[in-house]
TORNUTI-901622 format. One record per atom (N, C-alpha, C): residue in one letter; x, y, z. Coordinates in steps of 0.2 Angstrom, whole numbers, plus 5000, padded with zeros to 4 digits. Layout:
# TORNUTI-901622
AXYZ ...
//
This chain:
# TORNUTI-901622
M502051854769 M501251894771 M501551864780 A501451914785 A501551914792 A500751844792 R501051804799 R500451754802 R500551754808 I499851724811 I499651724819 I499851674820 I500351644826 I500551584825 I500251534832 G499951584836 G499651564843 G499351624846 G499051604851 G498751664855 G498851624864 I498951684867 I499151674875 I498651714878 G498351684884 G497851724889 G498451724896 T498351774900 T498651774904 T498451824909 S498351804916 S498351854922 S498651914921 H498651964924 H499252024924 H499352044932 T499052014938 T499152034946 T499852044946 P500052094948 P500652124951 P500952054957 T500652034958 T500851964961 T501551924955 I501151914951 I501851894946 I502351904944 G502451944943 G503151994942 G503451994949 F503252014954 F503452014959 F503751934962 A503351904961 A503551834960 A504251834960 L504351854954 L504951854949 L505451884952 D505351954954 D505852004958 D506151974964 A505651934967 A505851914975 A506151864975 G506351804969 G506551764967 G506251694972 K505651694971 K505151634974 K504951584970 Q505451574966 Q505351524963 Q505251434967 Q505751434973 Q505651384975 Q505151374982 D504951444980 D504251444989 D503551414987 P503451354990 P502851314989 P502151374988 T502151444991 T501751494989 T501551514982 W502251524980 W502351554975 W502551524970 A502951444970 A502951404965 A502651394959 P501851394962 P501451344955 P501351414949 I501451484952 I501451534946 I501951514941 F502751494943 F503151494938 F502951414935 E502751374937 E502651324934 E502151334928 A501551374930 A501051384925 A501151424918 Y501851464920 Y502151504914 Y502751464911 S502851404913 S503451374910 S503451324903 P502651314901 P502551284895 P502451344891 L502251394891 L502051464888 L502751484886 R503351484891 R503951504889 R504251464883 S504051394886 S504551364882 S504151354874 W503651364872 W503251374867 W503551424863 L503551494866 L503951554863 L504651534862 D505051504866 D505751474865 D505851434859 E505351414857 E505151354851 E505051374846 T504551424845 T504151454839 T504651524837 R504851554842 R505451614842 R504851664837 P504451684838 P504051744836 P504351814835 D504151854828 D504551914830 D504351964832 V503751944833 V503352004838 V502751974841 V502752014847 V502251984853 V501652054853 F500952044850 F500652094851 F500252084858 T500352114863 T500152134869 T499552164871 I498952154871 I498352174874 I498452174882 Y498252244885 Y498352244893 Y497852314894 N497852334900 N497552394904 N498152424908 D498152484906 D498552524911 D498052544917 H498552544923 H498152554930 H498152634932 A498052674928 A498052734930 A498752754932 T499352734926 T499852754929 T500152784922 S500252764915 S500452804913 S499752844908 F499152814910 F498652844905 F498252854912 F498052934911 F497652954917 F496952984912 F496553004918 F495753014915 F495853084911 D496253124912 D496253194908 D496053184899 H496353114897 H496353104890 H496153004890 Y495752984891 Y495752914894 Y495352884886 S495852844882 S495452804876 S495252744877 A494752724870 A494452644872 A495152594870 F495452634865 F496052584863 F496652614860 A497052604863 A497652634861 A498152604860 L498452604853 L499252574850 L499652594851 G500152544853 G500852594855 G501152574848 V501352634846 V501852634839 V502352654839 G502752654845 G503352694845 G504052644844 E504552664844 E505152614844 E505452564849 R505152604856 R505452534862 R504752574868 H504852524872 H504252534878 H504752494884 S504752554889 S504952544895 S504552524900 V504852494905 V504352484912 V504152554917 A503652544919 A503352604924 A503352604930 D503552664931 D503552664938 D502852674944 E502652634948 E502052624950 E501952664957 G502452684959 G502552714965 G502852674969 G503452624968 G503952594972 G504452604967 G504652644964 G505052624959 G505052584952 P505352594948 P505252554940 P505652484943 R505252424941 R505652354940 R506152354937 V506652304938 V507352324934 V507252274929 L506952294923 L506852284917 L507052304910 P507352274907 P507652304900 P506952344897 P507052384891 P506652414887 P506552354881 I505852364878 I505852294873 I505752334867 D506052314862 D505952354855 D505252344853 G504952394851 G504352394847 G504452394839 H503852364836 H503952364829 H503552414825 P503852464825 P503452534821 P503052524816 A503452464810 A503152474803 A502452424804 L502652384808 L501852324809 L501452354811 A501652414817 A501152454822 A500752504816 R501152514813 R500852574808 R500352544803 H500652484800 H500052434796 H499552434800 I499452404806 I498952374811 I498452434810 A498852504813 A498352554813 A498052574808 E498452584802 E498052594796 E497452544793 S497452484795 S497152444794 S496452434799 L496552454806 L496052434810 L495552504810 M495952574806 M495552634807 M495052614799 A495452594794 A495052574789 A494452524788 D494552474795 D494052434796 D493452484801 E493552544802 E492952564807 E493152574815 F493852554816 F493952554822 F494352624824 D494152664828 D494352744829 D494852734835 M495452724832 M495952704839 M496352774838 S496652784846 S497152814848 S497852794847 F498252824848 F499252804845 F499552834853 F500052794854 F500452814859 F501252794857 Q501552844860 Q502352834861 Q502552854867 R503252814867 R503652824875 R503052864880 R502752804879 R502152804887 R502452734890 K502652734896 K503052684900 K502352634900 L502452554902 L502052514904 L501952484910 D501352464912 D501452444919 D501452364920 H501152364926 H501152284926 H500652244923 G500252294921 G499552244915 G500052224910 C500552254908 C500852214902 C501352174905 F501952204909 F502552184912 F502552134917 S502152134920 S501952074925 S501952004923 P501652004917 P501651934915 P502151914909 V502251964906 V502651964898 V503351944904 S503551974908 S504351954912 S504351894913 L503851834913 L503951774915 L503751744907 L503851754902 L503851714896 L504351734891 A504951754894 A505551744889 A506151764896 D506751754892 D507351764896 D507751834893 Y507451894898 Y507751954895 Y508451974897 S508751914900 S509551944902 S510151984899 E509851954891 E510351974885 E509752034881 G509452044883 G508852084880 G508252044878 W507652054876 W507052024874 W507151994868 P506851914867 P507051894860 P506551904855 F506151944857 F505451964851 F505252044853 K504952074849 K504752144848 K504052144851 M503952184852 M503152194857 M502952254852 I502252244853 I501652304849 I501152304855 P501252344859 P500552344864 P499852394863 L499652344865 L498752384864 L498352394871 A498352464873 A498052484879 A497252474880 V496852434882 V496352454883 V495952474888 G495452524888 G495252574893 G494752544896 V494852474902 V494152474903 V494152514912 L494552544915 L494452574921 L493852624921 Q493752654916 Q493252714917 Q492552704911 N492052694916 N491552694912 N491252744908 P490852734903 P490752664898 P491452634896 V491552574895 V492152534893 V491952474888 P492452464882 P492252434878 P491852374879 S491452354875 S490952294875 S491352244875 A490952184877 A491352114875 A491352104868 R490752114866 R490552104858 R491052144853 R491252204856 R491752254852 R492452234853 C492552204858 C493252174857 C493452124854 W492852084854 W492852024850 W493052034843 M492552094841 M492652104834 M493252164832 L493452174837 L494152214835 L494652154835 G494552104838 G495252024837 G495052004832 Q494552014828 Q494451994821 Q494652024816 A494752094817 A494952144814 A495752144814 L496052144821 L496652124821 L497052074817 R496752014815 R496651964811 R496951984803 R496452014801 R496652034794 R497052094794 A497252144798 A497752184798 A498452144799 I498552114803 I499152074803 I499252034797 E498651974795 E498851944788 E499051974782 S498752034784 S498852074776 S499552134776 Y499952104781 Y500552144781 Y501052104777 P501252134771 P501952104766 P502352064768 E502552074775 E503252054776 E503152004779 N503651944779 N503651874783 N503651884788 L503251884794 L503351904800 L502851854804 S503151824810 S502751774813 S502551824820 V501851814822 V501751854826 V501251814832 A501351824838 A501151784844 A500751844848 I500051824849 I499551874852 I499251844859 V499451904864 V499551884872 V498951934875 A498451924877 A498051944881 A498151954889 T497951994892 T498051994899 T497352024902 G497552004909 G496852024912 G496551974918 G496251974922 G495751934926 G496251874930 L496051834932 L495051814930 L494951844936 S494551794941 S494051834943 S494351874951 H494151914952 H494451964957 H494052024957 Q494052054962 Q493852124965 Q494152144971 V494352194969 V494752254973 V494652304975 H493952324976 H493652374981 H493152354984 G492852394989 G492052394991 G492152314997 K491552335000 K491552265005 K491652205000 R491452204994 R491552144988 R492252134988 A492752164990 A493452144989 A493552084992 G494052044987 G494351984989 G493951924987 F493251954982 F492851914979 F493351874974 N493151804973 N493351764969 N492851714967 D492851674960 D492351624959 D492751584955 P493351524956 P493351474953 P493151444948 E492551424950 E492051394945 E492051424938 W491751494940 W491451524934 W492351554929 D492651554933 D493451564930 D493451504925 R493251444927 R493451374923 R492851374917 L492251404920 L491851404913 L492051464908 F492251524910 F492451564906 F493051544902 V493651514905 V494151484899 V493851454895 D493251394897 D492851334892 D492651374888 L492351434888 L491851444885 L492451514879 L492851534882 L493351564877 L493551514871 V493751454874 V494051404868 V493651384865 D492851364867 D492551334863 D491851364860 D491551434865 D491251474861 D491151534864 P491751564860 P491751634862 P491151684860 E490651664857 E490151714855 E489751714862 T489651654865 T489151684870 T489751724876 L490251724876 L490451784881 L490551864878 A490451834869 A490351894866 A489651944868 R489251904869 R488451934870 R488451944877 M488951944881 M488751964890 M488852034889 S488552064896 S488652144897 S489252154901 Q489452214903 Q489952224907 Q489752184915 A489052214916 A488652204922 A488652124924 E488652094917 E488452014918 E489151984922 L489752004917 L490451974918 L490752004927 A490352074927 A490652084934 A490252064939 M489552034939 M489251994943 M489751924946 R489751894938 R489951824939 R490751834943 G491151864940 G491851854942 G492251924946 G491751964949 G491952024951 G492152084948 W492152164952 W491952214945 W492652214942 E493252214944 E493852224940 E493952154934 S493852114937 S493752054932 S493352054925 S492952114924 S492652124919 S493052144913 E493852144916 E494352164910 E494452084906 V494152054907 V494351994904 V494152004897 V493652054895 V493352064888 V494152064885 M494752074886 M495452084883 M495752024879 W495351964883 W495451914879 W495151884875 L494451934874 L494151914868 L494451944861 I494851984863 I495252024857 I495951954854 M496151944859 M496551884856 M496151814852 R495651794856 R495451754852 R495051764848 G494651804846 G494451854840 G494951844833 A495751864836 A496151864830 A496451784830 L496251734833 L496451674832 L496051634827 A496051564823 A495751524819 A495051504824 A494751474820 A494051464822 A494051404829 R494651344828 R494451314831 R495251284833 P495451334838 P495951304842 P496251274846 E496751224846 E497051194849 E497351214856 V497051184863 V497451204869 V498051164872 L498551194870 L499151164872 L499551174879 S499051214882 S499251224890 S498651264894 R498551244900 R498051284902 R498151274911 D498151324913 D498351304921 D497751374925 Y497951374931 Y497351404937 Y497751394944 Y497651454947 Y497951464952 Y497751524956 L497451504962 L497251554966 L497551554973 P498051604974 P498351604981 P498151664984 S497751714982 S497551764985 S496951794981 M497151864980 M496551924977 M496251904969 T496851864967 T496551874959 T496351784957 G496251744953 G496351694950 G496951694945 I497351664946 I497951684939 I497951614935 A497751654930 A497751584924 A498151604918 T498251554914 T498751544909 T498251504904 L498451514897 L498251474892 L498551494887 L498551434882 L499151414876 L498551404871 L498351454867 L498151414861 L498351404854 E498051344851 E498251344843 E497751324837 N497151284842 N496651264836 N496051204838 R495351214840 R494951164843 R494151184845 S493851144845 S493051174844 S492751124851 G492051174852 G491651134857 G491251184859 S490851174866 S490351204869 S490351194875 A489951254878 A489951244887 A489151294888 A488851254894 A488251274896 A488451334901 L487951384902 L487951434906 L487351454908 S487151474914 S486651474918 S486351554916 P485851564917 P485351634915 P485751684920 A485751734916 A485851784918 A485451824924 S484851794923 S484251814928 S484451774935 A484851734934 A485051704942 A485551744945 L485551804943 L486451824946 L486051874951 D486551894957 D486251954960 D486652024958 T486152054957 T486152124953 T486452164960 A486252144966 A486552204973 A487252194973 T487752144969 T488452154969 T488752214965 L488352244962 L488552294958 L488352364962 S488052364968 S487752424971 S488352434977 P488452484979 P488752524984 P488352494991 P488752464995 P489752474995 P490052424991 Q489552364990 Q489952304987 Q490352324981 S490152364976 S490452394971 S490352454968 Q490852504966 Q490852564965 Q490952584959 P490652564952 P491052574945 P491452654944 F491952654941 F492152714939 F491952754934 T491452804934 T491052824928 T491552894928 L491252894923 L491552994920 L491353034924 D490653044928 D490453074933 D490853084938 L491153014941 L491753014946 L492353044943 S492453034938 S493053044935 S493253124934 V492653164932 V492853234930 V492553274939 K492253224942 K492053264950 K492653264953 R492953204953 R493653174958 R494253184954 Y494453214949 Y494953224945 Y495553244949 D495553284953 D495953334958 D496353274964 L495953234965 L496053184970 L496353124967 N496053094960 N496453034957 N496953044955 R497153144953 R497653154950 R498153164956 F498153164961 F498653184966 F498953094968 L498353064969 L498552994970 L499152954964 Q498752974959 Q499052944954 Q499852984951 Q500053034955 Q500653064954 Q501053034959 M500952984962 M501452944965 M501852914963 V501652894957 V502252874951 V502752924950 E502852984951 E503153034949 E503653034957 P504353024956 P504853034960 P504753084967 E504753154961 E504953224967 E504053234970 H503553214966 H502953214971 H502953164977 R503253104975 R503053054982 R503653064988 S504253094984 S504753114989 S504553184993 A504253214991 A503953254995 A503353254999 F502953204998 F502453185002 F502753145007 L503053115007 L503653075012 L503953105017 A504353155012 A504453215017 A504053245023 D503653285020 D503153315023 D502453295022 E502253255024 E501453245022 E500853315022 E501053345028 E500553405030 E500753445024 A501353465022 A501453515018 A501353505012 S501353435009 S501153415003 S500253415001 L500053405007 L499253415007 L498953475006 A499353515011 A499053595012 A499153615005 S499853585001 S500053644994 S499553614988 S499153564990 S498753514983 S498153564983 R497853534977 R497153564977 R496653534980 L496853494982 L496253434986 L495853484992 D495253454991 D494653484995 D494853455003 P494853485008 P495053475015 P494653415018 S494153385015 S493953315018 S494353255013 D494553265007 D494953225004 D495553225007 Q495753265011 Q496453265015 Q496453235019 H495953245023 H495753225028 H495753125027 L495453125022 L495353035021 L495953005018 I496453055016 I497053025014 I497653035020 R497553065024 R497953085032 R497653025034 Q497152995035 Q496752935039 Q497052885038 R497052885031 R497352825027 R496452785028 D495952805027 D495352785025 D495252755019 W495352705016 W495252675011 W494552675008 S494152655012 S493452645010 S493052725011 G493252765015 G493052835013 G493352885007 L493952835005 L494352884998 L493852844991 I493752784992 I493452744987 I492752774987 E492252774992 E491552824992 E491552884991 R492152914992 R492152984988 R492352984981 G492652934979 G492652934970 G493252924968 A493752904972 A494452874970 A494652824969 I494852794963 I495052744960 I495452684963 F495452634963 F495952594967 F496452594965 F496652604959 F497352614957 F497752644959 G497252704960 G497852774965 G497952754972 L497552714973 L497552674981 L498152644982 E498252604977 E498752564977 E499552584978 K499552644972 K499952664972 K500152714979 L499852744983 L499952764988 L500052724994 A499752664993 A500052614998 A500852594997 A500852584991 A501752584988 A502252624992 V502052694991 V502452744995 V502452745001 L501852725004 L501852715011 L502252645013 G502352595008 G502752535011 G502252485014 M501652485010 M501152435012 M500852385008 P500752355009 P500252275005 P499752315003 N499552294996 N498952284994 N498352275000 A498552205004 A498152185007 A497852225012 V498352285015 V498152305020 V497252345017 I497352385010 I496752405008 I496352375008 Y496352305005 Y495652255005 Y495352245012 A495852235017 A495452215023 A495252285027 G495452345026 G495152425027 G494452405024 M494452385019 M493752405013 M493352355016 R493452305020 R492952255021 R492852255030 G493252295033 G492952305040 G493552245044 E494052235042 E494352175044 E495152195045 T495352155050 T496152175051 T496552155045 L497152155043 L497652115041 L497652055039 E497552025048 E497751955050 E497051915048 E496451935048 E495751925046 E495851915039 F495951945034 F495751965027 F496251905024 Q497051915029 Q497451845024 Q497051785027 A496851785032 A496651705034 A496151685029 S495751735026 S495251715021 S495551705013 R496251695013 R496351685006 R496851625005 N496851605000 N497151525000 N497751515002 A498151575000 A498951585005 A498951635006 P499051635013 P498951695018 P499551725018 G500151695015 G500751725016 G500951765010 A500551765004 A500651814999 A500551885000 L500951905002 L500751985004 L501252034997 Y501052084995 Y501352094988 Y500952184988 S501252214983 S500952284981 S501352284973 V501152354970 V501552364965 V502152394966 G502352394973 G503152424974 G503352374975 R503252314979 R503752264979 R503252224983 A503752164983 A503452094988 A503552104995 F503252084999 F503352065006 F503151995008 G503751975014 G503751925018 G503051915023 S503051855021 S502551845028 S502551855034 D503151905038 D503351925043 D503251995042 A503052025038 A503052095036 A502552135042 E502952185043 E502552245048 E502352295045 V501752305045 V501552365042 V500952395046 E500752455043 E500452495047 E499652475044 I499252475048 I498552445047 I498052525048 A497652525042 A497252585041 A496452575044 P496052635044 P496452695046 P496452695051 R496852765053 R497252795058 R496852835062 D497052835069 D496652855072 D496852945073 
//
């Protein structure tokens, strides 16, 4: 029978993958990232799992709001890296395991989880940013992978409780597979961060520490938390940490902590966790003590179904920056590209002005903006600074590692010259 040998929790910020691509292993700003992943990689080298089941979320790259699923299981023969606006990373495709994926699909559906399924959809940084640091892929990946995309961008999203229960059902599914396979569960996302609105750049390292404590010792407490409470504590986008509960739910009751690390260079608390078996508990202050104003514009603007429908054309135009023909046409003649689009004139004006705050207020999702920035050769920090009404220098000065500039398209040096928005 198949067995689960352990679980890994990891952030999935593009910082991770681009530190690798830029060869930053010896750079003091980036070196702690590589140090954190070293024990995880060693464990995978030693245990040699046949399959890595990877839980991630797409960032409006391969999955768009024309059909957006809560849980989408990858059942294909192989999985390739996505183009997020600056060209795809140079990574080989990774083989899937269609037989095990099919068994998991059947088991989860029988367990009353209404899944959707995909193949031949490329995987973005939510998956490949951390996975690329977990193995030597120079001669091909040493394991097969089954991806699970969780729909955490567009509200309503799966609850923490539902993710916890899905993890428990996933364990039943894997352990009922008749072939003798070893499976590692990898969950990505978080930790604390917010990438839009006046609260862009928010972090809470103390909450990040407590979140990991609770995940290890008292996951039921996390499972009781609402998306709003997770967002108030860790930043709106950090509520994606519900994906870690899928991994935790799939493990034994008392996992042992083999490795744990945390580093906050800039926008996202980068955490790694390697589990096998242990117990304990942690205290949590009441939700009533939290500031609900952090969920109100301009601090935060949840991306809802209403916005998804009303601003579909705007977000589709931004999402198409992953398509070489679309972005080439935009770069060659921006005015002609905008004129030929279906965009409202006010949307065109906001794009033309690089008015990041205006675009968010209009109903654009951040993950479309970062694709546009990548096409324009800008680091994400330009967007964050613009939304906070700051210069790039002022925003970077608020970061623990001011020289850490990156985008989903490429990494930037500390002396990068970039256009600051909005434009006159």
